[in-house]
N, C-alpha and C positions, 0 to 999 in steps of 0.2 A: 504494500499500499504505500503509495507516494504522493506527496504534495509539494510542488515547487512554485514559489512565487518570488524567488530571488535570483540573482545571477543575470537578470535581463539588462542589456547594455544601457548605460545612462544616456539620456537625451542631452545633446550639447546645444550650444547657441547656434551652431550652423545648421544642426538638425531642425531646430525650431524655425529657422528662417526658410529652410527648403520646404518645410510643411505649410507655413503661412503663405509662401509664394504659390504653392500648389493650390491651396484653398481659394486664394484670390482668383486663380484662373477658373476654377470649377464653379465659383459663384458668379461669374460673369453673365451666365445665362440661367434663366430660371427653368425649373423642371416643368415640362409641358404637362397640361391636363389630360390630353388625349393620349390613350395607352400606346397606340402605334407610334405617335411622335416620341413619347417618353422612351420606348425601347430603342428607337434610333439614337436618341440623345444619350442614353446609357452605353450603348454600343460604341459610340464615339469616344468614350473615356478609355477604351482599350487601345493597345499599342500592337504592332505587327509581331507576329510569332517569329522568334529567332530563325534565321535561315537554316540552322543546322538541326532544328527539330523537325523530324519527319511526321507529317500529319496524313492519316489515312482514314477515309470514311469507312465506317463499319456499321452494321445494323444497330440502331439505338444510340449512336454517338460517334466519337472520333478517337482514334488511337494516336496519341502523342509520344514519340519515342526520341529521347535525347541521345546524342553519340556516346555517352557514357553508361547507358542502361546496362545493368548487371543481371545475367540470367534470366530467370522467369519472373523476377520481382515485378508486380503490377499494381498500379494505384487505381482507384475508382474515385473519380472527382465529381461532385455535385456543386454546381455554380450558384452563386447568390442572385439577388434581384427580386426578392419578395414573392418568389413563385410566379411572378408576372413578367419580369424584365430579365435580361441577361442571356448571353449566348456564347459561342466560340469567339466571336469578334470582341466582346467585352472582357472575356476571361482567358482567352487562348494563350496569350503571352505569358501571363502570370502562371497558369498551369504548367506551361512548358518549362518554366524556370523552376517550379517546385519539383517537376519530374527530374530536371538536371540535378537539383540538390539532393534529391532522394535516390539518384541513379537507378530510376525505374521507368518503365513505360507507364503512361497514364491514360486511362480510358475516360474521356470527358463525355459524361451522360448528357445526351441531347433530349432531356425529359420534357414532356408536354407541359405547357405553362397555362395558368389561369389567366383571364376568367373563361377562356374558351374550354379549358380542361381543368376544372377544380379537383380538389382532393377526391379521390385517392390516386389520380392519374400519375402524378410525379412520383409518388411512393411505389406504385406499381412498376413504373419504368426503372427505378433505381434497383428494386429487387431483381427484376428481369435482367438488368445489366450484370449484376453479380452472378445470378444463375448461369448467364452466358459465359462468364469468365471460368466458372467452375466446370461447365460442359465442355469448354475447350481444353480442359486438362490442367488448368492452373491451380496449384495447391493452395488451400486457404492460408497456409503459413507463408506464402508468397504475396498475399494480397494485403493491401492497406486501403482504408477509406479515408477520404478527406473532402472538405467542402468549407464554404464560407457563407456567412450571413444566413439567410434562409436556407441556402443549400447546406449549411453546417448543421442547422437544425434538422433538415431532411435527412442527412447522413446519419445523425444519431437515431432518428426514428427508423431509418432503414436497418440499422444494427438491431433495434428492438424487434422489428418484424422478421428479419432473418433468424433471430434466435427463436422467436415464437414459432416460426415455420419449422424448426428442427434442423435447419441448415448449419453446416459448420461455420463458425465465425471467422472473420479475417484476423490477421495477426495483430493489428493495431489500427488506430484512427487518430486523425488530427483535424481540429475545427478552428477556423479563423472567425472571430466575432460571431459565434453561433446565436441564432434566434431560437431559444429553447422553450419559450413560453409566449404563446400568442394571446394570452389573456392580458399581457402587459402589466402584470401585477408587481414586477420587480421595482425596488425603490429607486434605482437609478433612472427609470423612465421618468421620474419627476425630478429627482435632485440634479441630473445632469442634462435635463431638457435644454437648458440655455447654454450648455457647454459643447453639446454634440452639433457640429456644423453639417453633418452628412445625412442625418435621418430626421425628416420632418413628420410630426403627428398626423397631418392629413394624408400623406403618402402611405404611411404605416397602416392607417385605418382603411384605405382603399384596397391595398394588397391583402390585408387580412380578410376583408369581407369577400374579395375576389376568389381567394384560395379555399376558405371555409365553406362558403355557399351553403350554410346551414349546419355544417358539422360543428359539434361543440368544441370550443377552443381548448378544453381540457383533455381532449382524447389524446392519449400518449403518442399516437401515430402522426399527429400534427404538432403537438407540444411535448416533446420528450422529457421535459422536466417532470411531467405528471406520470411518467412510467416507471416500471420496476426495472432498475438498471443492474440487477444482479447478474453476475457472469458475463459482463461485457468485457472486450479486450482492453488493453491499456489505451487511454485517450490523452492526448495533449490539447490543450485549448490555449490559444493566443487571443488576447483582447486588448483594445486600447483603453487607457484610463479616462478618456473623454467621451466614451460611448454610453448611450442610454442602455445598450445590451450588456453592460459590464455585469450587472446583477444576474443576468441570464447565465453568463459564463461561470460566474462565481458559485451560484446555486447548483448548477449541474456538476461542476468539479466536485463540490462538497458531497453531492448525493452518490457520486461514484465512490468516494472515499468511505462514506458511511456504510455503503454496501459490500465493503471490503476489497474494492478494485483499485485501479490505478487512474487518478484524475490529476494530471499535471497542469497547473495553471500558470501562465505567464501574463502578467499585466504590464503592458508597455506604457510607460509614462509619457503622457502628451499626445499619444497617438490616437487616431480617429478610426472610424469604422472601415475594416478591410483595407488598411493602408498598403497592404501587400500588392494591391491592384495597381499601385503607382510606383512599382519597383524601378521604372525607368527614371524616375525623377527624385526618389527618396532614398537615401542611404539606409535609413532605418527599415524600410521595406525589404531591401536586399538582405540585411542582417537577419530579419524575421524569416524570410524564405529560406535562408541558409540553415537557421536553427531548426526549422520545421522539417526540412529535408533530412537533416542529420538524425533527427529523432525517429522518423520514419524508417530510415535505413537501419538504425540500431535496433529497431523493434520487429524486424521482419526478415524473412529469408534467411534465417540462421545467422542474422547479424554479420553478414559478410563484410 
């Protein structure tokens, strides 16, 4: 049973300046009300996937392979965007760099999005993607799960579903800024509302209603914080200290530890929601990606 909240690199003055410059750029345009326009707006935050990352279209998603991939180690990635936004365009570059840091292939799940496809479509697609990896002969000990924001919560819900279906669990998992409680009951939803420059309450309300479509927000397959986390594999959670989702991360890590599992929590001082997405501009994003990749590598595939 492990709990880690120390050892995170300190934020320097230059790091703070980089972040504020990025936030100024991102705030230059307002988030569109129209979902189709907002999807394009969000995709524009992404940067090109590195030239040395091989991208292959596969049923249900994309396989991203860095040049340093080792053996059969494979990640399954679930992207953020409130279950409504996000795609390979917004997240592909970041996922490619996580794959490089973890020295593994990464299967980017192109799950169906709300409101066109509310719960349980995304969960069904995530489970099917994992079943596909197993059917292809990938050993569970070679598989790691990871995801960010809503995708981080979806990844944790997928772990619960996989366990409940009686499937073998992956070796480990890592979540970036996970949304684990769609009821919004965490205290930082209130105490950090004015500190979080990335998540607005109107957008959160919109995507929550779009995804749930009448499902109770306390259902553990939409809010994994309300599930029984007994028996889950080791989980690393990285979250920024300015996020309204900070308490979502803290409470889920605590639940894992209380259940006798491994819930490692890294709270990055001064960082914002899924800062990893901006690795091309933020040194702290590159550091976080490297630490996440090291952790996944150390906890999978026989720790090669």
